[in-house]
Backbone bond lengths (Angstrom), bond angles and torsions (degrees), N, CA, C in turn:
res aa  C-N    CA-C-N  psi(-1)  N-CA   C-N-CA  omega(-1)  CA-C   N-CA-C  phi
1 M - - - 1.462 - - 1.529 109.43 -
2 K 1.331 116.00 132.54 1.459 120.68 -177.64 1.532 110.72 -92.67
3 T 1.328 114.26 152.25 1.461 121.20 177.06 1.522 108.68 -123.65
4 Y 1.335 115.68 140.34 1.455 121.53 -178.87 1.525 109.72 -122.68
5 L 1.336 115.22 153.50 1.454 121.72 173.68 1.523 107.82 -100.78
6 A 1.315 116.74 121.68 1.462 121.80 -179.01 1.518 110.08 -112.73
7 F 1.336 115.89 133.75 1.461 122.59 175.19 1.518 109.80 -112.76
8 D 1.320 116.30 137.46 1.464 122.41 169.46 1.525 106.44 -121.41
9 I 1.338 115.16 101.25 1.460 121.18 -174.08 1.523 109.58 -92.30
10 G 1.314 116.36 116.36 1.457 121.69 177.22 1.512 111.11 -118.89
11 G 1.312 116.41 166.74 1.455 120.18 -179.49 1.513 113.19 -65.40
12 T 1.329 117.23 -26.85 1.470 121.84 -179.50 1.521 112.33 -106.02
13 K 1.329 116.82 -46.41 1.460 121.55 -175.24 1.529 111.86 -119.91
14 L 1.331 114.58 141.83 1.460 122.64 169.36 1.522 106.58 -104.71
15 K 1.320 115.92 114.32 1.459 120.48 178.24 1.522 108.14 -108.64
16 Y 1.307 116.55 144.14 1.456 120.31 176.15 1.521 109.29 -149.95
17 A 1.331 114.72 155.12 1.461 119.30 -173.47 1.514 110.50 -154.59
18 L 1.322 115.31 154.45 1.458 122.39 168.22 1.523 107.25 -96.66
19 I 1.337 115.96 125.10 1.463 121.51 -175.21 1.518 108.61 -132.05
20 N 1.331 116.81 133.04 1.470 118.10 179.19 1.523 110.78 -87.07
21 N 1.319 116.38 175.31 1.462 119.80 -173.12 1.518 113.81 -76.32
22 Q 1.325 117.66 4.04 1.455 121.52 170.27 1.530 111.46 -101.78
23 G 1.328 115.36 2.61 1.450 119.80 178.67 1.511 114.43 85.52
24 Q 1.311 117.68 14.67 1.464 120.76 177.27 1.530 109.30 -85.21
25 I 1.324 116.10 125.75 1.465 120.78 177.24 1.522 108.02 -82.53
26 L 1.323 115.12 112.78 1.462 120.90 -174.93 1.521 112.12 -83.40
27 K 1.320 115.63 -42.71 1.466 121.53 177.30 1.515 107.50 -145.99
28 K 1.328 116.54 143.64 1.461 120.78 -178.40 1.526 109.27 -135.48
29 Y 1.330 115.07 140.64 1.458 121.03 -175.82 1.532 109.27 -135.19
30 S 1.331 116.11 157.37 1.459 121.35 176.48 1.515 109.10 -149.96
31 E 1.333 115.48 139.10 1.457 120.98 177.46 1.523 108.28 -151.49
32 N 1.311 116.61 167.61 1.454 120.45 178.20 1.524 110.35 -66.55
33 T 1.316 116.24 138.12 1.464 120.85 176.97 1.524 109.88 -74.05
34 I 1.312 116.89 132.94 1.467 121.26 172.38 1.522 107.11 -75.58
35 S 1.314 116.52 106.78 1.459 120.73 -171.42 1.528 114.26 -111.55
36 N 1.336 116.28 -0.08 1.470 118.55 -175.99 1.519 113.42 -109.00
37 S 1.328 117.97 3.15 1.459 120.27 -178.03 1.521 110.19 -154.94
38 K 1.320 116.23 117.11 1.455 120.00 178.52 1.520 111.20 -62.72
39 S 1.311 117.15 -42.97 1.467 120.27 -177.34 1.523 111.20 -64.75
40 N 1.323 117.24 -42.19 1.465 120.25 179.03 1.529 111.56 -69.35
41 F 1.318 115.85 -34.56 1.459 120.71 177.00 1.528 110.21 -62.49
42 I 1.324 117.15 -49.33 1.465 121.33 179.85 1.525 110.51 -65.21
43 K 1.317 116.09 -38.36 1.467 120.07 177.80 1.525 110.48 -58.84
44 R 1.330 116.47 -41.27 1.463 119.93 -178.94 1.527 110.73 -66.61
45 L 1.339 117.62 -40.75 1.461 119.95 177.11 1.524 110.40 -59.66
46 N 1.321 116.39 -43.66 1.465 120.08 180.00 1.524 112.20 -65.22
47 E 1.331 116.84 -34.66 1.467 119.46 176.71 1.530 111.08 -63.61
48 I 1.318 115.96 -41.35 1.468 120.11 179.88 1.521 110.31 -66.86
49 I 1.337 116.77 -42.80 1.467 120.45 178.42 1.525 110.50 -62.10
50 E 1.299 117.31 -41.65 1.474 121.57 178.66 1.523 110.59 -60.99
51 Q 1.332 115.98 -37.96 1.461 120.98 -178.67 1.529 112.23 -62.74
52 F 1.331 116.47 -33.56 1.466 119.87 -172.50 1.523 113.77 -114.31
53 K 1.317 118.96 4.93 1.459 121.49 -169.23 1.526 114.09 -58.44
54 S 1.322 117.39 -31.39 1.463 119.66 -178.49 1.524 112.53 -76.84
55 Q 1.335 116.68 -9.76 1.465 120.27 -175.19 1.526 113.72 -105.73
56 I 1.335 117.44 -9.85 1.468 119.23 -166.92 1.526 112.99 -118.80
57 S 1.329 114.67 156.01 1.465 121.81 179.58 1.522 112.61 -110.71
58 G 1.324 117.60 -7.93 1.449 121.30 179.63 1.512 110.38 -175.21
59 I 1.336 115.62 169.68 1.460 121.77 -176.05 1.527 108.95 -130.88
60 G 1.316 116.40 129.22 1.462 121.84 174.57 1.516 109.53 -113.89
61 V 1.338 116.68 141.85 1.460 121.00 -177.03 1.524 109.98 -134.34
62 S 1.313 116.53 125.33 1.459 123.70 172.40 1.519 108.07 -102.15
63 V 1.338 116.16 124.67 1.468 120.20 -174.12 1.524 110.90 -133.12
64 P 1.337 117.71 153.64 1.458 120.16 169.96 1.522 109.79 -73.56
65 G 1.312 116.80 154.68 1.453 120.63 178.41 1.512 112.81 99.61
66 K 1.316 115.26 175.65 1.460 122.05 178.57 1.519 109.64 -81.79
67 V 1.320 116.66 139.20 1.464 121.67 177.66 1.523 108.27 -120.80
68 D 1.333 116.21 123.78 1.465 120.52 176.16 1.521 108.23 -68.13
69 A 1.313 116.52 118.42 1.466 120.76 -172.73 1.521 112.88 -66.25
70 K 1.334 117.45 -21.86 1.461 119.78 -178.94 1.526 111.81 -91.93
71 T 1.337 117.44 -46.92 1.473 120.48 -177.05 1.516 112.47 -93.94
72 E 1.360 116.60 -16.62 1.466 124.21 -175.81 1.527 111.80 60.92
73 Q 1.329 116.11 26.91 1.459 120.83 172.16 1.523 108.85 -80.01
74 I 1.336 115.77 140.02 1.459 121.63 -178.66 1.524 109.24 -90.78
75 H 1.316 116.12 137.25 1.461 121.14 176.51 1.525 109.40 -123.65
76 F 1.306 116.23 140.90 1.466 125.83 177.62 1.524 111.70 76.94
77 G 1.304 119.01 -57.32 1.463 120.96 175.86 1.503 115.26 85.39
78 G 1.335 117.83 -2.81 1.462 119.90 176.09 1.513 112.46 56.20
79 S 1.330 116.74 -121.97 1.465 121.76 -178.00 1.526 112.68 -74.38
80 L 1.336 117.00 -6.10 1.467 121.42 177.24 1.535 108.39 -125.23
81 P 1.337 117.25 77.27 1.469 120.24 -172.89 1.515 114.75 -60.38
82 F 1.346 118.64 -20.57 1.467 119.21 179.50 1.534 112.12 -70.73
83 L 1.331 116.44 -8.29 1.463 118.99 175.38 1.527 112.26 -76.91
84 D 1.319 117.03 -14.50 1.465 120.93 -177.19 1.525 110.65 -57.59
85 G 1.324 115.54 123.96 1.460 121.34 177.34 1.520 114.94 89.36
86 I 1.325 118.03 -6.91 1.464 120.93 -177.74 1.525 110.92 -78.22
87 Q 1.309 115.74 136.47 1.461 122.29 168.80 1.523 105.84 -112.45
88 L 1.319 116.35 103.02 1.464 120.78 -169.39 1.520 112.75 -59.29
89 S 1.324 116.59 -30.58 1.467 118.41 -179.98 1.529 111.90 -62.18
90 N 1.341 116.44 -20.39 1.465 120.43 -179.66 1.525 113.18 -90.35
91 V 1.336 117.60 -15.13 1.469 119.71 -175.12 1.530 112.73 -116.45
92 L 1.320 117.06 -9.43 1.465 119.18 177.16 1.519 109.73 -92.59
93 N 1.307 115.58 134.32 1.468 121.21 -174.71 1.527 111.03 -84.97
94 T 1.318 114.82 74.60 1.459 119.28 179.98 1.520 109.80 -157.42
95 S 1.309 115.53 150.48 1.461 120.65 173.95 1.526 111.01 -100.37
96 L 1.321 116.91 2.30 1.454 121.68 179.53 1.533 110.35 -70.54
97 P 1.329 118.16 152.21 1.466 119.78 175.62 1.524 110.60 -64.73
98 I 1.329 115.10 140.37 1.461 121.76 -178.35 1.522 108.69 -124.67
99 H 1.321 116.71 136.59 1.459 120.82 174.01 1.521 109.01 -123.98
100 I 1.343 116.83 128.39 1.460 122.73 -179.31 1.524 108.34 -112.29
101 E 1.332 116.74 136.69 1.464 119.88 -179.91 1.525 109.90 -142.53
102 N 1.323 116.53 143.05 1.459 122.21 170.62 1.529 109.62 -55.29
103 D 1.337 116.96 144.11 1.462 119.99 -171.53 1.535 113.68 -62.10
104 A 1.333 117.80 -43.54 1.470 118.85 179.97 1.519 111.41 -67.17
105 K 1.335 116.14 -38.50 1.464 119.30 178.69 1.528 110.57 -69.68
106 A 1.336 117.05 -34.68 1.467 119.86 175.20 1.522 110.46 -62.59
107 A 1.324 116.84 -42.94 1.471 120.15 177.69 1.525 110.53 -60.65
108 T 1.327 116.24 -39.57 1.460 120.63 179.19 1.520 110.76 -64.54
109 L 1.327 116.87 -44.00 1.458 120.97 178.35 1.527 111.24 -63.18
110 G 1.326 116.41 -37.72 1.458 119.64 176.89 1.522 111.56 -62.52
111 E 1.336 115.94 -45.57 1.464 119.71 178.73 1.528 111.29 -67.33
112 K 1.323 117.05 -31.51 1.467 120.42 177.79 1.522 110.88 -69.33
113 W 1.305 116.03 -35.17 1.466 120.64 -178.53 1.527 111.55 -75.46
114 L 1.331 116.49 -53.01 1.459 119.81 -169.41 1.524 114.15 -132.27
115 G 1.324 117.64 4.40 1.456 119.45 -172.67 1.507 114.94 -117.78
116 S 1.306 115.23 -142.84 1.459 121.94 -171.84 1.527 113.95 -72.64
117 L 1.321 118.36 -14.12 1.465 121.37 177.66 1.532 112.62 -98.06
118 K 1.317 116.79 0.91 1.459 119.46 177.67 1.530 109.12 -61.35
119 D 1.326 115.87 132.82 1.461 123.06 -178.96 1.529 113.27 68.46
120 I 1.355 117.17 10.78 1.464 121.63 175.30 1.524 108.39 -103.14
121 D 1.316 117.23 119.01 1.464 121.04 -179.20 1.525 112.64 -79.50
122 N 1.331 116.65 -30.27 1.460 120.93 -176.98 1.529 109.47 -134.01
123 G 1.328 115.52 109.22 1.459 120.06 -178.18 1.515 111.03 -161.01
124 V 1.315 115.44 166.76 1.465 121.86 -178.78 1.518 109.29 -129.51
125 M 1.326 115.73 138.08 1.459 122.51 172.53 1.528 107.91 -102.53
126 L 1.321 117.65 126.46 1.452 122.27 173.47 1.519 108.55 -114.38
127 V 1.319 116.79 118.19 1.457 121.95 179.57 1.530 107.60 -101.00
128 L 1.323 115.70 109.16 1.456 121.39 -174.87 1.528 109.79 -94.45
129 G 1.314 115.34 114.32 1.456 120.72 -179.49 1.505 109.62 -147.15
130 T 1.341 116.93 -129.29 1.461 120.46 176.12 1.521 109.99 -59.60
131 A 1.316 116.38 -40.09 1.464 123.18 172.59 1.524 106.89 -129.97
132 V 1.330 118.24 -144.95 1.457 121.24 178.69 1.519 109.28 -128.26
133 G 1.310 116.29 118.04 1.456 121.15 172.11 1.513 108.95 -94.83
134 S 1.326 116.14 152.38 1.457 118.39 -176.79 1.514 111.23 -146.96
135 G 1.317 115.43 145.33 1.446 122.67 170.52 1.519 108.30 -132.72
136 I 1.326 117.02 134.41 1.457 122.49 -174.88 1.526 108.88 -114.74
137 V 1.320 116.27 123.84 1.461 122.13 176.24 1.524 108.16 -108.82
138 L 1.336 117.11 118.51 1.456 122.85 177.21 1.525 109.29 -124.95
139 N 1.314 116.14 130.73 1.465 121.66 -179.32 1.530 111.93 52.66
140 G 1.326 115.47 37.87 1.456 121.51 175.95 1.512 115.59 82.05
141 Q 1.339 117.70 0.60 1.456 120.53 -177.01 1.523 111.25 -119.96
142 L 1.320 115.97 142.63 1.452 121.10 174.10 1.521 109.15 -71.53
143 L 1.320 115.94 129.10 1.458 121.45 -177.46 1.523 110.40 -86.33
144 Y 1.339 116.12 124.63 1.457 121.09 178.03 1.521 112.08 -103.49
145 G 1.322 117.28 -36.96 1.448 120.43 -177.22 1.516 112.28 84.93
146 S 1.325 116.04 172.66 1.467 121.74 -175.05 1.520 112.55 -62.42
147 N 1.330 116.86 -31.15 1.466 120.47 -177.84 1.523 112.50 -121.26
148 Q 1.340 116.20 24.81 1.464 122.23 179.64 1.532 112.87 57.68
149 Q 1.334 116.36 29.09 1.463 120.07 -178.62 1.529 112.62 -121.10
150 A 1.317 117.51 15.59 1.464 119.45 175.89 1.523 109.98 -61.17
151 G 1.314 116.57 134.02 1.455 120.48 177.59 1.509 115.30 92.88
152 E 1.328 118.23 11.73 1.473 120.15 177.71 1.521 108.92 -79.74
153 V 1.329 115.18 66.93 1.462 120.25 -170.68 1.524 113.31 -73.88
154 S 1.324 118.32 -14.38 1.463 119.84 175.99 1.520 111.46 -59.73
155 F 1.345 117.10 -24.90 1.461 121.45 -177.89 1.524 112.55 -91.53
156 M 1.318 117.85 -2.73 1.466 119.18 171.61 1.523 108.46 -64.54
157 S 1.329 116.35 143.55 1.456 119.84 -170.58 1.522 112.72 -122.20
158 L 1.330 114.50 149.45 1.461 122.39 171.87 1.521 111.39 -97.33
159 G 1.316 117.06 4.96 1.463 120.22 -178.58 1.508 110.49 176.78
160 N 1.320 116.42 -110.01 1.462 121.18 178.71 1.515 111.21 -73.56
161 L 1.339 115.19 159.25 1.467 119.64 179.05 1.526 109.38 -88.67
162 D 1.307 115.06 69.34 1.458 121.21 176.00 1.518 108.90 -138.36
163 R 1.318 115.26 169.63 1.463 121.29 -174.49 1.531 111.73 -56.34
164 E 1.314 116.62 -38.20 1.456 120.37 -176.13 1.521 112.42 -62.69
165 H 1.345 116.47 -32.30 1.451 120.13 -174.29 1.530 114.08 -100.96
166 F 1.325 118.13 -8.84 1.458 120.35 179.92 1.526 110.48 -72.61
167 F 1.332 116.29 142.97 1.460 120.65 176.38 1.530 111.16 -63.26
168 G 1.326 117.49 -26.10 1.458 119.99 177.18 1.511 112.55 -59.43
169 S 1.343 116.17 -32.60 1.463 121.14 176.04 1.518 111.23 -84.86
170 K 1.323 116.00 -43.75 1.464 120.48 -177.85 1.523 111.92 -61.99
171 C 1.325 115.93 -32.09 1.469 121.09 -175.75 1.522 112.16 -108.78
172 S 1.315 116.86 24.20 1.468 120.31 -178.58 1.526 110.76 -77.48
173 A 1.332 115.69 114.90 1.465 119.96 176.67 1.519 110.61 -67.40
174 V 1.322 116.32 -36.02 1.463 120.58 179.59 1.522 110.49 -63.70
175 A 1.333 117.27 -44.29 1.467 120.81 179.43 1.522 111.15 -63.84
176 M 1.325 116.30 -39.76 1.464 119.96 178.58 1.521 110.84 -62.19
177 I 1.320 117.12 -45.43 1.463 121.22 -179.93 1.534 110.74 -65.24
178 E 1.330 116.72 -41.03 1.467 120.18 179.23 1.520 111.53 -65.76
179 D 1.330 117.61 -40.56 1.469 120.76 179.42 1.522 110.86 -61.06
180 I 1.322 116.63 -44.99 1.464 120.29 -179.94 1.531 110.41 -67.75
181 S 1.334 116.75 -39.24 1.469 120.57 178.77 1.522 111.38 -61.79
182 H 1.328 116.55 -44.33 1.469 120.40 179.35 1.522 110.98 -64.58
183 H 1.309 116.40 -41.00 1.468 119.95 -177.78 1.522 111.07 -61.91
184 Y 1.320 116.78 -39.04 1.463 120.59 -177.65 1.530 112.76 -98.26
185 H 1.342 115.63 10.09 1.471 122.34 175.42 1.531 112.65 55.10
186 L 1.333 115.42 43.86 1.462 119.40 176.49 1.522 109.92 -71.03
187 K 1.320 116.68 145.47 1.467 120.96 -178.90 1.523 111.30 -64.21
188 D 1.317 116.63 -38.41 1.468 122.18 -179.84 1.520 108.72 -110.86
189 V 1.338 116.43 112.48 1.469 120.08 -176.96 1.526 111.98 -69.61
190 D 1.336 117.12 -12.35 1.461 121.12 179.14 1.522 112.34 -103.45
191 D 1.321 117.05 17.12 1.465 121.37 -176.80 1.533 109.64 -79.71
192 G 1.329 115.32 79.04 1.457 120.32 -178.21 1.511 113.09 -60.69
193 K 1.320 116.61 -36.67 1.464 120.21 -179.55 1.524 111.20 -59.87
194 K 1.321 115.79 -46.57 1.472 120.06 179.96 1.524 110.43 -67.34
195 V 1.317 116.72 -39.31 1.461 120.19 179.37 1.526 110.72 -60.25
196 F 1.322 116.88 -43.21 1.467 118.50 -178.91 1.525 111.99 -73.02
197 E 1.300 117.54 -24.39 1.467 119.16 171.37 1.524 109.89 -63.19
198 L 1.342 116.45 -39.80 1.465 121.34 178.47 1.525 111.08 -68.43
199 I 1.348 116.00 -39.28 1.469 120.20 179.11 1.521 110.29 -65.17
200 I 1.324 116.04 -47.28 1.470 120.14 -178.55 1.525 111.10 -65.14
201 A 1.348 116.29 -31.91 1.466 120.73 177.19 1.529 111.91 -77.41
202 K 1.338 116.62 -2.38 1.469 123.86 177.67 1.520 112.93 59.59
203 K 1.328 115.25 38.47 1.455 119.75 170.49 1.525 108.43 -63.65
204 D 1.331 116.75 138.25 1.460 121.44 -165.30 1.525 114.13 -51.34
205 F 1.326 117.20 -59.28 1.471 119.80 -175.62 1.523 110.52 -65.28
206 A 1.329 116.85 -43.33 1.467 120.76 -178.70 1.528 110.11 -60.98
207 K 1.314 117.17 -43.69 1.469 121.98 -179.97 1.524 110.50 -62.58
208 L 1.328 117.33 -46.72 1.464 120.91 -178.21 1.522 112.27 -66.86
209 R 1.327 116.52 -41.03 1.470 119.83 -179.35 1.519 110.98 -68.31
210 F 1.319 117.70 -37.43 1.464 121.13 176.77 1.528 110.24 -67.04
211 E 1.314 117.65 -41.62 1.462 120.58 178.03 1.521 110.85 -62.51
212 E 1.327 117.67 -39.86 1.461 121.28 176.52 1.525 110.66 -61.30
213 F 1.318 116.32 -43.61 1.466 121.48 177.58 1.529 110.39 -59.64
214 C 1.324 117.31 -47.73 1.467 121.37 -179.72 1.522 111.06 -62.73
215 Q 1.320 117.40 -39.11 1.463 121.25 178.70 1.522 111.30 -63.50
216 N 1.321 117.39 -40.04 1.465 120.95 179.27 1.533 111.31 -66.37
217 V 1.338 116.31 -42.36 1.467 119.44 178.18 1.530 109.92 -65.97
218 A 1.323 116.51 -39.49 1.468 120.43 178.62 1.527 110.79 -62.14
219 L 1.329 117.60 -39.51 1.467 120.71 177.99 1.524 110.52 -65.42
220 L 1.323 116.94 -40.22 1.463 120.90 175.86 1.530 109.88 -60.16
221 I 1.315 117.11 -46.83 1.463 121.57 -179.74 1.527 110.19 -62.32
222 Y 1.316 116.98 -43.10 1.470 119.65 178.85 1.530 110.46 -57.70
223 N 1.324 117.13 -48.19 1.466 120.85 -178.23 1.529 111.67 -63.42
224 M 1.321 117.09 -40.85 1.459 120.27 178.47 1.522 111.34 -66.66
225 Q 1.333 115.85 -39.99 1.459 119.93 -177.40 1.519 112.29 -65.04
226 V 1.329 117.50 -34.75 1.464 120.86 178.48 1.534 110.34 -57.93
227 I 1.328 116.95 -36.54 1.462 121.99 -179.04 1.524 111.91 -85.88
228 L 1.334 117.33 -42.17 1.463 120.99 -167.52 1.525 114.49 -94.76
229 N 1.328 117.27 -33.28 1.468 120.99 -179.57 1.526 111.84 52.55
230 V 1.327 115.89 59.72 1.462 121.18 -179.22 1.527 110.55 -98.39
231 N 1.327 116.04 170.75 1.467 121.01 179.61 1.518 112.69 -77.45
232 C 1.346 115.69 -37.61 1.460 117.73 -172.73 1.516 112.09 -154.47
233 F 1.322 114.44 158.31 1.455 123.25 170.92 1.527 107.05 -117.18
234 V 1.324 115.63 125.16 1.466 121.47 179.47 1.524 108.25 -97.36
235 I 1.321 116.91 126.72 1.455 122.08 -179.38 1.523 109.01 -93.90
236 G 1.335 115.77 118.60 1.456 121.48 -177.95 1.514 112.23 -121.45
237 G 1.334 115.42 -172.04 1.453 121.47 -173.75 1.513 109.89 93.04
238 G 1.324 116.10 165.01 1.461 120.49 -177.62 1.519 112.98 -56.82
239 I 1.326 116.52 -32.72 1.463 121.57 -178.14 1.526 111.92 -64.33
240 S 1.331 116.94 -22.72 1.466 120.29 -175.89 1.519 112.49 -70.09
241 R 1.315 118.29 -12.23 1.472 120.05 175.34 1.531 111.32 -66.22
242 Q 1.310 116.03 -19.00 1.457 120.53 176.61 1.521 108.28 -87.55
243 A 1.325 117.36 112.10 1.464 121.48 -175.98 1.517 112.16 -59.06
244 I 1.324 117.11 -26.81 1.452 121.58 -178.07 1.527 111.89 -65.45
245 V 1.337 117.95 -19.54 1.463 120.58 -177.64 1.527 110.90 -69.35
246 A 1.338 117.59 -56.11 1.460 119.94 178.73 1.520 110.87 -61.87
247 T 1.330 116.72 -38.73 1.468 120.52 178.64 1.524 110.80 -63.06
248 G 1.329 116.39 -43.37 1.462 120.96 -178.78 1.516 112.08 -66.97
249 I 1.331 117.11 -40.71 1.466 121.07 178.40 1.519 110.38 -66.44
250 N 1.320 116.57 -41.67 1.458 120.85 178.92 1.531 110.85 -60.74
251 Q 1.331 117.05 -44.33 1.464 120.25 179.24 1.521 111.14 -66.24
252 A 1.330 116.46 -38.52 1.465 119.80 178.50 1.521 110.98 -63.74
253 L 1.335 116.80 -36.57 1.469 120.15 177.72 1.527 110.72 -68.92
254 I 1.314 117.11 -40.16 1.472 120.99 175.98 1.531 110.04 -59.58
255 D 1.338 115.67 -46.49 1.464 120.61 -179.11 1.529 111.35 -64.19
256 L 1.326 116.48 -39.86 1.461 120.50 179.82 1.520 110.67 -63.84
257 R 1.312 117.40 -46.62 1.462 121.76 -178.45 1.543 111.20 -65.19
258 A 1.326 116.15 -29.62 1.462 120.33 -178.64 1.524 112.87 -69.82
259 T 1.320 117.01 -13.64 1.475 119.84 179.88 1.521 112.19 -77.95
260 N 1.326 117.52 -8.88 1.470 120.81 179.71 1.520 108.47 -141.52
261 L 1.321 116.26 109.51 1.459 121.02 -175.34 1.522 111.93 -63.03
262 M 1.341 117.50 -36.03 1.461 120.15 179.93 1.524 110.42 -65.30
263 V 1.328 117.26 -41.72 1.471 121.03 176.86 1.518 109.71 -61.07
264 K 1.320 115.97 -46.54 1.469 120.40 -177.18 1.517 111.52 -61.60
265 R 1.345 117.08 -39.14 1.460 120.96 -177.65 1.526 112.36 -79.16
266 T 1.332 116.53 -30.84 1.466 120.76 -171.13 1.525 113.17 -89.91
267 L 1.319 116.69 -44.07 1.467 121.01 -171.50 1.520 110.38 -102.74
268 K 1.306 116.04 126.86 1.469 120.45 179.01 1.526 109.90 -73.33
269 K 1.297 115.50 134.13 1.463 121.04 178.27 1.522 110.25 -75.67
270 P 1.347 118.31 131.27 1.463 119.85 175.13 1.523 111.05 -77.57
271 D 1.313 116.26 156.64 1.460 120.46 172.93 1.528 109.39 -72.89
272 I 1.317 116.08 143.92 1.467 122.29 174.38 1.520 106.43 -112.80
273 I 1.321 117.02 113.91 1.463 120.31 -174.78 1.522 110.90 -129.82
274 N 1.310 115.28 158.14 1.464 121.39 179.91 1.516 111.66 -81.99
275 S 1.303 115.29 152.37 1.456 121.46 168.37 1.528 109.31 -60.27
276 R 1.315 116.45 144.80 1.465 120.58 171.83 1.520 111.34 -92.27
277 L 1.328 115.71 -25.17 1.462 119.89 -171.37 1.522 113.58 -99.11
278 F 1.316 117.54 -16.24 1.457 123.30 178.85 1.533 110.70 51.01
279 N 1.327 117.55 -127.55 1.467 120.53 -174.51 1.526 113.82 -74.26
280 E 1.320 117.66 -5.81 1.464 120.15 178.94 1.527 112.06 -90.88
281 A 1.337 117.22 -5.29 1.461 120.80 -177.17 1.526 111.56 -60.62
282 N 1.326 117.64 -42.09 1.469 120.63 -178.80 1.524 111.76 -64.36
283 L 1.322 116.48 -42.69 1.461 120.36 179.35 1.526 110.57 -61.32
284 L 1.309 116.37 -48.39 1.462 120.40 -178.64 1.525 111.26 -67.11
285 G 1.312 116.59 -40.81 1.452 119.78 -179.84 1.513 113.72 -66.42
286 S 1.322 116.88 -29.92 1.464 119.85 -177.61 1.524 112.44 -66.07
287 I 1.337 117.92 -23.96 1.470 119.98 179.83 1.514 112.21 -104.50
288 S 1.334 117.42 2.95 1.465 119.60 -172.90 1.521 113.10 -70.37
289 S 1.324 118.55 -15.85 1.465 119.48 178.80 1.528 111.45 -77.15
290 F 1.334 117.30 -19.19 1.458 119.33 172.88 1.520 107.86 -71.23
291 N 1.299 116.63 159.40 1.457 120.31 -174.46 1.529 110.10 -76.46
292 V 1.343 115.28 63.96 1.459 120.14 -172.92 1.520 113.40 -72.87
293 D 1.324 116.95 -27.03 1.461 119.51 -179.81 1.517 107.26 -157.90
294 D 1.310 116.76 105.82 1.460 121.28 -173.59 1.525 112.68 -57.49
295 S 1.302 117.41 -25.13 1.464 119.64 -175.38 1.516 113.13 -73.03
296 I 1.346 118.35 -18.11 1.464 119.22 -176.61 1.517 113.87 -129.13
297 Q 1.341 117.17 -4.97 1.453 118.47 -170.17 1.526 115.16 -92.26
298 S 1.316 119.41 -6.31 1.453 120.42 -168.78 1.519 113.78 -60.11
299 N 1.340 118.01 -29.37 1.459 118.15 -175.54 1.521 115.29 -128.44
300 L 1.326 118.08 14.64 1.469 119.04 -178.31 1.520 112.90 -68.99
301 R 1.351 116.76 -33.71 1.455 118.65 -169.16 1.532 113.16 -104.73
302 E 1.340 118.28 -0.90 1.456 119.28 -179.20 1.522 109.67 -64.73
303 I 1.309 117.34 133.32 1.460 121.49 -174.65 1.534 109.34 -97.89
304 S 1.324 114.38 135.30 1.456 119.09 -170.61 1.521 113.49 -63.50
305 N 1.332 118.19 -27.99 1.464 119.41 -176.49 1.525 112.90 -104.30
306 D 1.339 117.74 10.76 1.455 120.46 -178.06 1.518 108.67 -84.98
307 K 1.299 116.90 108.41 1.448 121.11 -175.91 1.516 110.99 -116.54
């Protein structure tokens, strides 16, 4: 049985784990991401690889930003702009095979392997966080697009091309939690647990702001479904641990469709379901391109524009 080292690189936390080829997480770690120095950041990755090198057969990395599917070079870097232009295979001190994947697409691959998208040929993963990450699975394959940017739904717009009108802002779980925290003068504006206690208790502002959030996500799902016609949308991100999120989005979509009888009769409503893997989806997805399970891996990594 093979073991892999998986990294989930975030703007705040660096998570890493040892995972075997059956998808069992053997050990999991988390520490603050070094975000102020590219050299120190890379040094830390190499220290972790050195620590586990005798135990592993490959390395998977989930990163923010665009990842070139052929060269695995990172572009933009998202919350870690110093990643822009880096090809990790050139800076990591290892001869082991390395696979790099965009974080939302890694989460999608994780759910396709062992989560809510398993056995689903057509589905979408929506990762609700600071903005909205997305991975689209069509005919059993993850869609990359001509420039590896398929599914960048945060840039879909309700009007002008500015932050106010982008779905990434309209559907920001972080912004919703911060707005409710500020309204109720919570000490920690990121206290999601307390915020959801207020939502579940149906406190006026919290209830209305959460409903607005669900309505915006439902509108995003409606627009995507018109084009994609998938079976289901999987709701991911830390917020998805709250069962009320998928339930609220599902109800908002039902309510939206009910405003137009022709839409309701003509277009089939997709299922709205929760992630099964939650915050572990990125870790698992980052190693899914390795031959972890011959029965499901034959077509996960084929790129739609690779001719």
